[in-house]
N, C-alpha and C positions, 0 to 999 in steps of 0.2 A: 520655849519651842514645844508646839504640840504635834502629836502625830496625825497625818492626813491621808486618806486612802490613796495606794499605791506607794507611800513611803514608810519607812521605820526608823527607828532611833538608831538600829544597829548600822543601816547604811549610811547615816548621816554622821555617827561619829567616825566610821571607815573614812569618809570623804575628809574629813576635818584632819584626821590623823594624817592623811597622805598630803595635805597642803602643808601641815608643819614640816614634815620630812622633806618634801621639794624645796621650800624655803629653806631649811637648814642646809641641804646639799649644795644648794646654789650659792649661799654664802661662804660656806667652806670652800668651793671649787674658786670663786673669786678671790677671797683672801688667800689662796695657795698662790695663785698666778700673780696677784698683785704684789707678795714678797719675793717673788723670784725675778731675777735681772731678766728684762724683755718679755715678763709675763703679758703687760698690756698689749704689746704688739702681737703675741700669739693670739690673744684674744680677738683683736681686729682683724687679723687674716682670717681666722676661722669663721667669723661673722660673715666677711665678704666672699668667702668661698661657697658658705650655703646659700648666700642670696643669688650668685651666679647659677649654682645648679639649679635653683627654683626657676629662674628665667629661662634656663636652657630647656628643662622639662616642659615648661608651658609651652614654649613656643613649639617645640616638637610635636607634642600632643595634638595642636590646633592644625599644625601643617598636615598631619596624617589624617586626620579628621576630613579637610579639605580635599585632599589626592581621593580618599576612598569615596567621596560624594561625587566627585567630577569625573574619575574614570573607573569605571568597574574592573574588577580584578578578570583578567582573562585566564579561562578555565585551562587545565592541563588535559583533561579530556577530548574527545573528537566532537566539538560542537559544531553541528552542520547549519547551514542558513545564516542569514545576516544576525549581528550580535547588538544591533541597537536596540536601545531601550524605548519601549513603547508598550502600552497595554495592550493584550490580546490573549486569545487561545493559543496554547502551546502543548505539543506533544514531547514529554520528557522520557528518556529510556535510560536506565541506569543498573549496572549490577552490584549487588549488596551481598554481605555475608548473610547466610541463611543460619542466623543465631536470633534468641528472643532478644528484642529490643531494637535490632538493627533498622527496622521500618519505622519505629517510633522516633530514633534519632535523625532520619532521613525527613520525615514528616514535620518535625520540630523544626529543624533547620529551613526548612520552605517556609513554614508559618512565620519565623522570623523576618522574612523578606517580603511578607504579606501575599504570598501565594496560596491561592485558592484551589485545592484539588477537586476537580470536578468528576473523574472517573479514574479506575485503577484497575490494571491487570498483573497477575503475578505469573512469571514463566520460570519453571525450575529448569537450572542449567548445572552442569557437573561442578563448576566453583562457587556455587551459590545461587542465587535467584536473580532474576531480571525484572525489575519493577517498571511497568510503563504507566504512566500518568498522561491524562489530559487536565492542563491546569488554566486557571484565569489568573493572569498576574500583571500588575502594574510595572513591572520591570522587563529589561530585555534578555536575551539568550545568555549573555555572559552572566548577569548576576542570577539567574536561575541555576546555571552550571555550577557555579561558585557555591551556592548554597547546598545543592545535592553533593557536591565533593566534600562539603563541611561537615555533613550529615554521615558521611562514611561510604558514599557511593563512587564508583569507578567506571571507565568506559561510557562516559556521559555523552549523549547526544540529545540535542535541543533543537527542535524546528517547529516552525509556524504550523498550525493545524486548521483543518476546515472545521467551522462551527457544527456543519451537518455530523461530524464524527462524535458528537456528544450522544448519538442515539446508541443505545447499549448494544453489545454484540449480539445476544439473541434474536433481538428486534430486527437487526441488520441482515443476519442471516436467512429470517422468515422472509425478509422482503425480497432477498436475494431469489430465493427459491420460487417464490411467486412470479419474479420477473421471468426466471428461467422457464416455468411451466406455461407461462402466457406467450412469450415470445422466443423459444427456443434458448438452449443453454449457451450463454456467451462467457467462455472460460475466463478471458482477459478480466471481463467485469467482474466475476465472481471471486477470482483471486484477490484483486485489489481490495474488494470488500472486507475479505479476511485479512490481508498482510498490510495494506497501505499501496502506497506507489510502488510499483515493481514490474521488472520485464519478464516476458514470456516468450521461450523458444521452445518449437518442437523439432526433434530431431528422428528420422526414421530408424537410425540404430542407435546403440549405446546403452550403458549400464547405469541403472538407477543408484542413488546412494542410501544407505541406511541410516537416513536423518540428515539433518542440514549441515553443511559446510561451509561455516563462515556466514557470507552474505548470500549463497546461493545453495539449491538443494536440486536433486533430479528425481523424478518419480517416474515410474511405470505407467504409462497412458492407455486405460482400458481399448481406447481405439487405435493403438499400435504405436510403438516408438517409444521415445522418452521426452518428458515436459522438463524443461530446465528453468528453475524460477531464480531471477536473481532480485535483490532489494540493495540499492547502493546506501551505504554508510551505516545500516543497522543490522547486525549480526541475526539470522533466523533462530529461532529456538526450536526444540523438540516438539512443544506444544504447538507452534505454528506449522511445523512439517504435519504433524496429526491432523491439523485442520484441513490441510489442503488434500491429504490422503483421503479423508472421509468425504470431501467434496467431490472427489475423482470416484469413489464407489458409489456416491449418490448420482453422479453423471452417466454411469455404466447402468445402473438400474433404469435410470430416466431413458437412455438410450434403447434398452431391451424393449422397455413399454412402447418408445417411439416406433421402433420398427415392427412392433406387432400391430401397429395401426395402418390398416390398409384398405383401400377401397376398390370396388370392381366396377370398370367402364365398360358399357356395351356399345359398340359402334355400328353405325348404321348397317354395315356388312354383317353385323351378326356376330362378329368377333368379341369373346370377353377378353379385357386386359386387367391386370392388378397395377395399381399404383401404390407405391410404398417407398420410405426412405430407403437409401443405398447404404451399404456397408464393405468394409473390407472383403467380406465373403463373396461379394459380387465381382472382384476385380477381373477372374477369368471370364466371366459372362459378358462384362462390358469389352474386355479385348477381343471377344468374338464377335460381338456386335460391330465393333469399327472395322474389322476385317470383312465383314460383310457390306460395309458402306462403301460409296465410291470415293475414288481419290478426291473429286469436286466438293462433295458433301463435308468430307474431314476439312478440306481446305477452307470454306466457308465456315466452318464451326472455329476453328483454331487460327485462321487468318495467315496461316504459314504454308509449306509446301505441299501439305496434305498427308502426311506421313503419320501412322498410328503412334499414339502416346504410348510411353512405356509402362510396364507395370508398375513402377516406382510413382510415375506422374499420375496414373488412374487412382493408386492408392491415396496420393495426397488429396485427389480430388473427393473423394468419398469421405475423408476424414472430417468430422465436423468440426475440428478445431480450426478449420479454414472455411467454412461454409456448410451449405445444406445442399445435397444430391439427392433428385428424386428418379427413380427408375420405372419403366413400363416394362410389365412382365406378360409374355405370353402364357397360355395355359401350358404349353409343353416345355415351359423354363426358360425360354431364350428371351433375353432383354433385346425391345426393339426400339427404346428411345431413352435418353437421359436428359436432365436439366440440372443445370448447377445455378448456385446464387453464391459466389464466392466473395468473402471479406476483402474489402479493399479501402482499409482505413475507417473513414466514417461511412464510406458507401459500400454498395454490394454490386458486384457484377454479374448480371445473369446472361446464360449462355444456354443453348439447345441443340441436341443433335438427335435426329429422327432417323431411323434406317430407310434407306432409298423406297423400298417397296410399303412402307408404312407412311409415307408423307402424304399430305394433303387429306389426311381424314380427320382433322381436329386435334389430333394428340399435341402439337405443340403449343397450341392456345390454351389448351387445358392445363397442360404442365406450366406453362408461363403465370397463368392466373394463380395456381396453386403457390408458385413458389413467392409471388409479390404478397398475396394474403398473410404467408409467414414470416415478411420481413419485419424484423424488429422496428420499433418507432424511432430508435436513435440511429438508424441508418436510412439512406435513401438509395434506390435501385438505378441502374443505368445499363444499357448494352452497347456494344461496339459491333458494327457489320459492315461489310463493304458496300458501298452507295448503290453499286448495281445488283445487289441481291433483293430484288423486289419480293418475293415471297416472304422472307424474314422482316422486311420492313411492312409489309401489308399486315403480318401476323402483331407486329408490336404495335400498329395502329389500331387493330381491334381490340387489344388490351388497353387502350386510351393512350399509349406512349406519343411522345412528340420529339421530332428531330431537333436536338439542341443546336449542333454544329457539324460542319463537314469540313475534314482536314485529310488530305493526302488519298483521298478516295474513300475515306472511311466515314461513315456516318455514326455520331456519338448520340445516343436516344436516351431522353429521360423516360423512365417508368413509374407511373403513380403506383403507390403501395395503400394497401386495405389493411 
């Protein structure tokens, strides 16, 4: 026997000695039982028991493998949307311990399920960190959630994601700012760019929260009042609260710049009027203008009994969260006309009110054209007026509008936007 690479005389001698010892032990064990009454029967029973144990273990192991392949484990966390297994892009959110190696354990567990991480955000929270992933996975929500929990995560949510969300956060924010500058600030769109699907509610009164409170948060609106942001199923984090607050600060500065932009209109009568964006500071002057208007003019504007709107209603009109309002101001500080473009879902409703003594001077036509020019591409504009209101219908036609339908004496008019 000669030595070869990877082996040695020592190892071969040890293996040979172990074989001799095993044979001697087996012979001693068999002889001991053979000379004892019932020894042969005991050996047979022990052999049969070992065979049964091997068969049971084999069947149990194969059955467990079939169950795990056919039915994914249901996660104990809060997994939203459907849990059917199919390939796609998913948004995964989970809380993990803020300790070295926690993220590595979670990502390793996802890798074992062939889950590919496309992007990631980390949000600090009091009891750890919240990791948010966009992943591409060949498995469904149940398997992804089970892998996250196995990797040490809890409070897991998994939901289908829009592939457009693969654009990184800085790029999405810059695109949002570009849209706001070009077409006016749309708070709902901007907030959903930052947080995903969420609901917004504006209240005239209330107190803001100092940070997120579960799935909602309340922030002071620079336009006045309080904004409540609610996102179902997923808790908001301090980082997301800070993002929305920074967006409101940006919006405030944009509003300040917007209101500083004004133009002077010279009427054929020689009067100079200033056209600008309205704000909450204009509410007293707007109330005074309504008081100078005739009851008929107010009735045609609001399609009601002609009473003056309250200060709260006027405040809501000039709040940019609900649309855009332009006012026409005389040199003496009086407001003589106003135009509203109020958001109505995917549409925007236009309305005008010109003080009686300033009517038929082209002010209404000028305001309507400025409003429709500022309408975002995502909305279409319309107006509702009495079928008998010939001056308003004539004004709308000069702006290129067409009557869509007439119901109960009211004409619904489509207004082209530019």
